[in-house]
C-alpha positions, 0 to 999 in steps of 0.5 A, spaced: 219 416 251 223 422 255 229 425 252 234 428 256 236 435 255 242 439 257 240 446 260 245 451 258 241 457 258 243 463 262 238 469 263 241 476 265 235 478 269 238 485 271 239 486 263 233 484 261 229 488 267 233 494 265 231 493 258 224 492 259 223 499 264 228 503 259 223 501 253 217 502 257 219 509 259 221 511 252 228 512 255 231 511 248 227 517 245 228 521 251 236 520 250 235 522 243 232 529 245 236 531 250 243 529 246 240 533 240 236 539 242 243 543 242 246 540 236 240 541 231 236 546 229 229 544 232 225 549 228 227 545 221 229 538 223 223 534 222 226 528 225 227 531 232 220 534 232 217 527 230 221 524 236 219 530 241 212 530 239 211 522 240 215 522 246 211 528 249 204 527 245 204 533 242 198 534 237 197 541 235 196 544 228 202 546 223 201 553 225 202 552 232 208 547 231 211 552 227 210 557 233 213 552 238 219 550 234 221 557 232 221 559 239 224 553 242 230 554 237 231 561 238 231 560 246 234 554 247 241 556 249 238 562 253 240 561 260 235 565 263 229 562 259 224 560 264 217 558 264 213 564 265 217 567 258 215 560 254 208 560 257 207 567 256 210 567 249 205 561 247 199 565 249 200 571 246 202 567 239 196 562 240 191 564 245 192 558 248 195 556 255 200 551 254 203 549 261 204 542 259 208 544 253 211 550 256 214 546 261 216 540 257 220 545 252 224 548 259 225 541 262 228 539 255 233 545 255 234 544 262 233 537 265 233 540 272 226 543 271 220 539 272 215 537 267 207 539 268 203 533 267 196 531 269 199 526 273 204 530 277 199 535 278 193 530 281 198 526 285 201 533 288 194 535 289 195 541 285 190 544 280 190 550 275 184 555 276 182 561 273 175 564 270 179 568 265 184 566 260 189 571 263 187 569 270 189 562 268 195 564 265 197 568 272 195 562 276 199 557 271 205 561 272 204 561 280 203 553 280 209 552 276 213 556 281 210 551 287 211 545 283 219 547 283 219 549 290 215 542 291 221 538 287 226 542 291 224 540 298 222 533 296 229 532 293 232 533 299 228 527 303 230 520 304 224 517 300 227 521 294 234 519 295 232 512 295 228 512 289 234 516 285 239 511 288 234 505 286 233 507 279 240 509 277 242 502 280 238 499 274 243 500 269 247 504 265 241 506 261 239 510 267 245 514 269 244 520 264 237 522 268 237 528 272 234 527 279 228 531 277 227 527 271 227 521 275 222 523 280 218 526 274 218 519 271 216 516 278 210 521 279 207 520 272 207 512 273 203 513 280 197 514 275 192 511 280 195 514 287 
């Protein structure tokens, strides 16, 4: 026996797509980080650190984290903070060349700066080279400068402009993203390119 059913459902596809993409990119976490970085003492705020560590996949020991977040707090309001300053400090304090985490700190205090990510480097055909740690440090600084230059040029292209308009048209959850951050997300998403 067939039962007659009335179909009164309305699916808000635009909102659904906005939420799915927003969740997959971790936009809520990213927005929390950007909103709170200047308001909180990041060297002691464990909730901020937990969110940042999870979003950026920071997996380091307690001493490294203390060094990182103390520097982060001391320098987050400096207008002249740059990649070279961050990576050099971390190298001097930890003995490690932390290009990725240096860029993520910088991009958090200045969202117009690109992140250093394995997928970004691979998709732009860039590779960190050097036989010694000192060579690798100098090359990381040069490579990040090249990354900045690439972003400056790419952001002027029609492809970049179209991509940015498309992402921002997805809804209000995307409006706070800088053009650079949108391109970061897109390049990181091209994992098999």
